[in-house]
C-alpha positions, -999 to +999 in steps of 0.1 A: -543+562-359-541+590-335-560+570-308-538+539-315-506+561-312-520+576-279-526+541-265-491+530-275-476+561-260-494+555-227-482+519-227-446+530-233-449+556-206-461+529-182-432+506-191-407+534-185-423+542-152-420+506-142-383+507-152-376+538-131-396+524-102-376+492-104-343+511-102-355+531-072-368+500-053-337+479-059-315+507-046-334+507-013-335+469-009-313+458+020-312+420+017-309+396-012-344+384-004-357+420-008-338+424-040-354+392-055-389+401-043-388+437-056-371+427-089-396+399-096-426+420-086-415+447-111-411+421-139-446+408-132-459+443-133-441+449-167-452+417-185-485+412-167-477+374-166-469+350-137-432+346-132-411+319-115-377+326-099-353+297-097-324+302-073-292+287-087-261+276-067-232+258-084-253+255-115-280+236-096-315+246-088-317+253-050-353+265-048-380+282-068-405+310-059-437+316-079-449+353-083-486+357-092-502+384-113-532+404-099-549+405-133-555+367-133-577+347-110-563+324-084-572+294-105-554+307-135-523+315-115-524+280-100-527+264-134-497+283-147-477+275-116-480+238-125-465+244-159-431+252-143-432+221-121-421+193-144-388+177-154-387+192-189-390+228-177-364+221-149-341+208-176-345+241-196-337+260-164-306+239-158-294+245-194-299+283-190-280+282-157-251+262-173-249+282-205-258+317-194-282+321-224-318+327-231-341+298-239-377+288-242-406+305-260-397+328-289-361+317-289-341+291-309-333+270-279-361+248-265-388+268-282-414+242-272-410+251-235-438+266-215-420+298-206-394+324-216-363+319-195-336+345-187-304+341-167-298+364-138-260+370-136-240+384-108-202+384-106-199+363-138-220+336-122-257+327-128-274+333-095-309+327-108-331+319-137-363+338-144-392+320-162-420+342-177-452+323-186-454+334-222-472+315-249-462+309-285-492+329-296-484+360-275-446+365-273-431+395-256-432+426-279-398+442-288-402+473-267-413+453-236-384+429-242-359+459-242-374+472-210-372+437-195-335+434-203-330+468-188-347+457-156-325+425-156-294+447-158-307+467-128-314+434-111-279+421-117-263+454-106-283+453-073-271+417-067-235+427-075-237+456-051-251+433-023-225+406-028-197+432-029-210+448+003-211+413+019-175+406+008-164+440+022-182+433+055-164+399+057-130+416+050-137+442+077-148+415+101-116+395+094-095+426+099-113+433+132-108+397+144-071+399+134-068+431+154-086+415+184-061+385+182-032+409+182-047+428+212-053+394+229-017+383+224-003+416+237-027+415+267-018+379+275+019+385+273+016+414+297-009+399+321+009+365+324+043+381+329+034+399+362+019+370+382+044+345+368+073+368+378+058+371+413+054+333+416+088+326+403+105+352+425+087+341+457+095+304+450+132+313+444+133+332+477+118+302+495+143+278+479+174+298+483+168+317+516+140+297+532+160+289+564+167+326+570+130+337+567+107+336+597+073+318+596+052+350+592+072+361+561+070+325+547+033+325+551+030+358+533+051+344+504+029+313+503-002+334+502+012+355+473+021+324+453-014+310+459-033+342+450-013+347+419-017+311+408-055+313+414-057+345+394-038+327+365-062+298+367-092+322+365-077+340+335-070+308+317-105+295+324-119+327+308-097+323+278-106+287+273-143+295+277-141+323+251-123+300+226-149+273+231-178+298+227-163+312+195-159+277+181-194+267+191-181+238+211-195+248+245-225+226+252-253+239+275-266+215+300-297+232+315-312+218+347-328+232+379-301+242+405-303+254+441-293+291+439-278+292+474-254+263+464-244+281+432-235+313+451-216+294+478-196+275+451-188+307+433-176+324+465-152+294+472-134+302+439-132+340+442-097+353+446-096+373+479-063+391+485-060+392+523-098+393+526-098+431+520-135+431+509-167+422+527-187+397+506-221+384+515-251+369+498-289+366+503-314+343+487-352+348+489-369+324+494-343+301+509-350+270+487-349+289+454-343+270+422-332+284+388-328+267+354-292+270+343-259+254+333-243+254+368-207+256+358-213+285+334-234+306+358-208+300+385-183+314+360-205+345+355-208+352+392-170+347+397-162+371+369-186+398+382-173+395+418-137+395+405-145+427+385-159+443+417-127+432+436-106+448+409-123+482+407-134+489+443-111+501+471-101+481+502-130+477+527-157+479+500-188+458+504-200+433+478-235+418+481-251+390+461-289+389+460-312+364+443-350+370+444-379+352+429-400+375+408-429+358+389-415+330+368-379+343+370-350+345+394-334+379+394-297+380+404-280+412+416-244+417+424-238+451+439-209+470+454-204+504+471-173+514+452-168+545+430-191+532+402-187+531+364-184+561+341-214+567+318-190+568+288-177+533+297-211+516+302-220+515+265-190+493+257-186+476+290-195+442+276-172+444+246-140+422+247-108+439+260-127+467+277-111+476+311-116+504+335-091+531+345-087+518+381-059+493+383-053+464+407-031+470+437-007+443+423-006+459+388-026+432+371-048+448+344-069+419+334-077+410+298-112+426+298-127+393+288-147+387+321-178+408+315-179+400+277-178+363+285-206+368+311-228+385+285-222+356+260-230+329+285-262+347+297-273+351+261-270+314+257-293+311+287-318+335+270-309+362+294-288+394+294-264+412+318-273+448+326-255+474+347-270+502+368-258+527+395-261+517+431-273+547+451-257+566+467-226+551+451-214+519+435-225+496+408-252+469+404-250+441+378-283+423+371-294+393+352-326+371+352-329+333+348-359+311+344-372+297+376-365+260+380-390+233+390-382+199+403-407+172+392-410+146+420-419+112+407-435+090+433 
């Protein structure tokens, strides 16, 4: 009797260790997949029987995962796995999911089933059904059954915690998006007002006092109207591109493009106020092809150049360089301006991030340009990086896959 009691005590101690270990492992599980894997592995360790997990969504079986036991051979595990894969057993699982009640072996509901089925509940909904391969001849002892239900409670609590955390993250994300929308509306209202006021004022002067103004002053007014309208077009293009990217509507059309043509096209669209900056480009080798969506990469180059025009003083130099390195084409856009503070570099590609230096015409910019560039380049499998240009200035770099044209004779 003493030996039997010692054996029982050891078994109880082992079961309690499994329970404590389950609680600890479920606490450290980070994803729902880890929670399921850890919980099921502990149940297998407790009952020493193969177990099947049925994932439930809207009271329907979504998928099932079979967990083997190390004490049985592969053949034995495979034989038991087939017991779960039939219409009758799936019917029992569906009943358990719909009624949130035990069923199967050693119960009053479907006792002829091949397993003992328990519902896994989270948030008053059955998220899964666990089937334990017990036989009528060897049901689960009372003590093990109590430990099993304790593990199920820990299992449910871990799922509740994960789903609650997910909901909190969604709420925080929605709040962040709402704040971003509010910031965007404020930025738009400010940044549209300045150029529109300038365009409207200059147009009014030309209409009411055009005959009294000499040709030089008229030309300056025309240039101001043109530059402000071009800036508005650029800002609206960025806003539209961001909205399309957020909605997943922007289709990528990848094809080999001549890099020199892309750079020339981008420079044609850059807003230059009285040509105050020296802009040049260099491509090596001359006939260099890169795989890209041309209109999006042109938008990237325009935004980076426009950023350099905004935050560098008059007379600064902006150089565009594209070089072939291995199977990639590396683009660099550098300037010799004051550079970017280290504290700003970490969040430079976040939306609504702008530098301290303001435009000469008081237009702040929405801070969408570089964030949009980063998003576009990630769609191309690339990334925009920033570095210091020695002795002073900034360099923006990004690689693209080298393009190849297949000539069909």
